[in-house]
Each structure stands twice: as C-alpha cells, then as structure tokens.
C-alpha positions as CSV (number, residue, x, y, z in Angstrom):
1,M,23.4,-8.7,31.1
2,G,20.5,-8.5,28.8
3,R,19.9,-5.5,26.6
4,I,17.5,-2.9,27.9
5,K,14.3,-2.7,25.9
6,K,12.0,0.1,25.1
7,N,8.3,-0.4,24.4
8,I,6.6,0.9,21.3
9,L,2.9,1.3,21.9
10,F,0.6,1.4,18.9
11,F,-2.5,3.6,19.3
12,L,-4.6,2.6,16.4
13,F,-7.6,4.6,15.3
14,S,-9.7,3.9,12.2
15,H,-12.0,6.8,11.2
16,I,-13.8,5.0,8.4
17,I,-16.8,2.7,8.7
18,I,-17.7,0.0,11.2
19,G,-16.3,-3.3,9.9
20,Q,-13.0,-1.9,8.7
21,T,-10.1,-2.6,11.0
22,L,-6.3,-2.1,11.3
23,T,-4.6,-4.3,13.7
24,T,-1.1,-5.2,14.9
25,S,0.6,-6.4,18.0
26,L,-0.2,-3.8,20.7
27,T,3.4,-3.8,22.0
28,Q,6.6,-4.5,20.2
29,N,10.1,-4.2,21.8
30,I,12.9,-2.1,20.3
31,P,16.4,-2.6,21.6
32,V,18.0,0.6,22.9
33,D,20.6,2.2,20.6
34,E,19.8,-0.1,17.7
35,N,18.8,1.0,14.2
36,N,16.6,-0.5,11.5
37,V,14.4,-2.4,13.9
38,E,11.5,-3.8,11.9
39,I,7.9,-3.2,13.0
40,Q,5.6,-5.8,11.5
41,N,2.3,-7.7,11.7
42,F,0.0,-5.0,10.4
43,L,-3.3,-6.3,8.9
44,L,-6.0,-4.2,7.2
45,S,-9.4,-5.9,6.8
46,G,-12.8,-4.8,5.5
47,Y,-11.4,-2.0,3.4
48,G,-12.4,-1.6,-0.3
49,A,-9.7,-3.3,-2.3
50,S,-9.6,-0.6,-5.0
51,T,-10.5,2.4,-2.8
52,T,-7.8,5.0,-2.0
53,Y,-7.4,5.9,1.7
54,K,-5.3,8.5,3.5
55,V,-2.9,7.4,6.2
56,S,-1.2,9.5,8.9
57,L,1.8,8.0,10.7
58,S,3.5,9.8,13.6
59,A,5.8,9.0,16.5
60,S,5.2,10.8,19.8
61,T,8.2,10.5,22.1
62,T,10.8,12.4,24.0
63,L,13.4,9.9,22.9
64,A,15.7,10.4,20.0
65,S,14.0,8.2,17.3
66,T,12.7,8.3,13.8
67,F,11.1,5.8,11.4
68,S,11.3,4.9,7.7
69,L,9.0,3.2,5.2
70,L,11.1,1.0,3.0
71,T,8.3,-0.2,0.7
72,T,6.4,2.7,-0.9
73,T,5.1,1.2,-4.2
74,G,1.6,2.6,-4.9
75,L,1.9,5.2,-2.1
76,T,1.8,9.0,-2.6
77,R,3.0,11.4,0.1
78,D,0.8,14.3,0.9
79,T,1.8,17.9,0.2
80,G,4.4,19.1,2.7
81,Y,5.9,15.7,3.4
82,T,9.2,15.2,1.4
83,S,10.7,12.0,2.6
84,W,9.9,8.4,3.6
85,T,13.1,7.9,5.6
86,N,14.2,9.1,9.1
87,V,11.0,11.0,9.8
88,S,8.8,11.6,12.8
89,S,5.6,11.8,10.8
90,V,4.4,11.3,7.3
91,N,0.9,11.3,5.6
92,F,0.2,9.4,2.4
93,T,-2.5,7.8,0.2
94,G,-2.8,4.4,-1.3
95,T,-5.0,1.3,-1.6
96,P,-5.3,-1.2,1.3
97,S,-2.8,-3.7,-0.1
98,N,-0.2,-1.0,-0.8
99,I,-0.8,0.6,2.6
100,Q,-0.4,-2.8,4.4
101,N,2.8,-3.5,2.5
102,G,4.1,0.0,3.5
103,L,3.2,-0.4,7.2
104,N,4.9,-3.8,7.3
105,S,8.1,-2.3,5.9
106,I,8.5,0.2,8.8
107,V,11.8,0.3,10.5
108,F,12.5,2.3,13.7
109,N,15.8,4.0,14.4
110,T,17.0,5.2,17.8
111,T,20.2,6.4,19.4
112,T,18.7,6.7,22.9
113,V,20.6,4.8,25.5
114,V,17.9,4.8,28.2
115,D,14.6,3.0,28.5
116,G,11.5,4.8,27.4
117,E,8.2,4.8,25.6
118,I,7.4,5.5,22.0
119,I,3.8,6.1,21.0
120,F,3.2,5.3,17.3
121,N,0.0,6.8,16.0
122,I,-1.7,5.4,12.9
123,V,-4.9,7.0,11.5
124,V,-6.7,5.8,8.4
125,T,-9.3,8.1,6.8
126,E,-11.3,8.4,3.6
127,Q,-9.3,10.1,0.9
128,V,-11.1,13.3,-0.1
129,A,-9.3,15.6,-2.5
130,N,-7.4,18.5,-0.9
131,T,-7.8,17.2,2.6
132,F,-5.0,17.0,5.1
133,Y,-4.9,15.3,8.5
134,N,-3.0,17.0,11.3
135,P,-1.7,14.3,13.8
136,D,-0.9,17.0,16.4
137,N,-4.6,17.9,17.0
138,G,-6.6,15.2,15.1
139,H,-8.2,17.8,12.8
140,I,-8.9,17.4,9.1
141,Y,-8.3,20.4,6.9
142,K,-9.7,21.0,3.4
143,F,-8.3,23.6,1.1
144,V,-10.7,25.1,-1.4
145,A,-9.2,27.3,-4.2
146,G,-10.9,30.2,-5.9
147,A,-12.0,33.8,-5.2
148,I,-14.9,33.9,-2.8
149,R,-16.5,36.4,-0.4
150,I,-16.2,35.7,3.3
151,A,-19.9,35.2,3.8
152,D,-20.0,32.5,1.1
153,A,-16.8,30.9,2.3
154,R,-18.2,30.6,5.9
155,A,-21.5,29.3,4.7
156,A,-19.8,26.7,2.5
157,A,-17.6,25.6,5.4
158,L,-20.5,25.3,7.8
159,A,-22.5,23.3,5.2
160,S,-19.6,20.8,4.7
161,T,-19.1,17.5,6.6
162,Y,-16.4,14.9,6.9
163,N,-17.6,11.5,8.2
164,G,-20.6,13.3,9.7
165,E,-18.6,15.9,11.5
166,P,-19.5,19.6,10.6
167,G,-17.0,21.9,9.1
168,Y,-16.1,25.5,9.8
169,L,-13.5,28.1,8.7
170,V,-10.2,27.3,10.2
171,N,-9.4,28.5,13.7
172,I,-5.6,28.7,14.2
173,T,-4.8,28.1,17.8
174,S,-1.0,27.4,17.9
175,D,2.3,28.0,16.0
176,D,2.3,24.3,15.1
177,E,-1.2,24.6,13.5
178,Q,-0.2,27.7,11.7
179,N,3.0,26.0,10.3
180,F,1.0,22.9,9.3
181,I,-1.4,25.1,7.2
182,W,1.5,27.0,5.6
183,N,3.2,23.8,4.7
184,K,0.2,22.3,3.0
185,T,-0.6,25.0,0.4
186,T,1.2,27.8,-1.4
187,A,-2.0,29.8,-1.7
188,Q,-2.3,33.3,-0.2
189,N,-5.2,35.2,1.5
190,I,-6.9,32.2,3.0
191,W,-10.0,33.0,5.0
192,T,-10.0,32.0,8.7
193,G,-12.7,32.1,11.3
194,L,-11.4,35.2,13.2
195,S,-13.5,38.3,13.0
196,D,-14.4,41.5,14.9
197,K,-17.7,41.9,13.0
198,D,-19.9,41.8,16.1
199,V,-17.9,44.3,18.2
200,E,-15.3,46.5,16.6
201,G,-11.9,45.6,18.0
202,E,-12.9,42.4,19.7
203,W,-11.5,39.6,17.6
204,A,-13.2,36.3,18.2
205,W,-13.5,32.9,16.5
206,M,-16.9,32.7,14.8
207,D,-17.5,29.0,14.7
208,G,-16.1,25.6,15.8
209,P,-15.0,24.5,19.3
210,E,-13.6,28.0,20.0
211,A,-16.7,29.9,18.8
212,G,-17.1,33.2,20.7
213,E,-13.6,33.1,22.2
214,I,-12.1,36.6,22.1
215,I,-8.4,36.3,21.5
216,Y,-7.4,40.0,20.8
217,V,-8.8,43.3,21.7
218,G,-8.0,46.3,19.6
219,A,-8.3,47.7,16.0
220,T,-4.6,48.5,15.8
221,P,-1.3,46.7,16.3
222,T,-1.1,48.2,19.8
223,G,-4.1,46.1,21.1
224,T,-3.7,43.3,23.6
225,A,-4.0,39.5,23.4
226,S,-6.8,38.1,25.5
227,G,-5.6,35.7,28.1
228,S,-3.3,32.9,26.9
229,S,-4.9,32.6,23.5
230,Y,-2.7,32.3,20.4
231,I,-2.4,35.2,18.0
232,K,0.2,36.0,15.4
233,W,-0.6,39.1,13.4
234,C,1.4,40.2,10.4
235,S,3.4,43.4,10.8
236,N,1.2,46.5,11.3
237,E,-2.0,44.4,11.7
238,P,-4.8,44.8,12.5
239,N,-5.3,48.3,11.1
240,D,-8.9,48.5,10.0
241,F,-7.6,49.7,6.6
242,N,-9.7,51.8,4.2
243,I,-13.4,51.3,4.8
244,G,-12.8,48.7,7.6
245,E,-11.5,45.2,7.8
246,D,-13.5,42.7,10.0
247,Y,-12.1,39.3,9.0
248,M,-8.7,37.8,9.1
249,V,-6.9,35.9,6.4
250,T,-3.7,33.8,6.8
251,A,-0.8,33.6,4.3
252,W,-1.4,37.3,3.5
C-alpha cells in the first residue's frame, strides 16, 4: 500500500511593486508522519539585488506540524521571533539572494497520521525600520518611540502611509493581536485608537476599519462591553482618573 500524502498549498503574496515575483510549485506533497521533508523550487525575480526586504512565513493548519529554515546566512529575525527551527511562523529580513536560499532550505516536520492540508503563507514586503507584519490579520504595525501627545500621535499616524495604504493608531481587536503587539516591543504607555472623547463613557475606535465602533460603555470598571467586541482593560480601568482620561494606552 502506498503512503498517504498530505498536500501543502502555497499561497504567495508579494506586496511590493509590479514586476517583482515570488514563485514555487503550487502544491508539494509531504508524506504523513515523516520529518525533515524539504520544500524547494522557490525563485525570486525582479527584486533589487542589494535591497533589504521583510519576509513573513506562517503555516496555517489543524495538523501537528512545524517547519525549520536550515540556511539563515544573511537573514535577521524580527523582534519577538527567537528560533529558526520547529516553528509555526517566523518573520525576518534579508536581501533577495539570502531570502531565496533560506526559503529553499525549508523542511517540514509532521507527526500527523491522517491526511490533511497545510497552507503555507509567504509575504514579502518592503523593509521599513520598526515595522512588523502580523500574518494572522495581514496588518503592518510601526512602532514610533518618544514622548508625544495623543493629538500629535494620531495626526502622525493618519499622515503616514505604507505602500499607499493610510495609517492610523492601532485598533486592538483580539487577544492574538494584543499579544503580537506586546511581543514586538518592550515599550510602555503606547497610544491606541480607543477613546471616549466624543461621548463620555462611550469607548469607540477613532479611525481605521473599526472607526466609530463602540466597544465599551462606562467610565468605570463596572461598565459593559458592547456586543461581541474585544476589550481587555487593566485592573480598575477605566476610571476617568484626576481631571479625566479620554484615551487608552496599551502596555500601561
């Protein structure tokens, strides 16, 4: 009897400029319950040879599987990623030749004994200092250090762009997104886009795709979450302390 195979599907997305491509075989078979299966045939073309790019790799699957990069020369992991081996995701930077060598050194490990599907996501973006790609939601985050008032922070975020897409102060909509942000910086008191400036006690996102969405009603910890929206206050928050607090920070 032949060995059962599982398919690994590559969803490739290049977020750079027309003319730059990342290709590989669309489907490669991985034997069930076999480790160190090589995934190869990646080719980058049209990229600036000496330009540094950011790469995000992630495996989306309900199966028990991880992957490793065996060749990492010239590659630098992003903050929050601590290993090249036996991981489900990793973000890193490098030049096209080093990225291609790294991708062609990928090995997949699985202990699953049933057939299934693994979706392997690869995203290549321009490398901008202090930016982080979140493979879970496809968002790019940029951390800007320094003391700044909320009005100036919001204006700067709205004036910023990334590949033509407008920016906004971060809207945190899930535990996964909250943990992603906490893992990418050790900074504290980071402005977010949540505010009750328009109506006291009605906490809503100011900008971005969730603009105007009220997620919490109340000026005290005994308020109520609105609908199924995500909210995770620190202990004894909100409390409208002193002369009033109308904006939320994370990593307080």
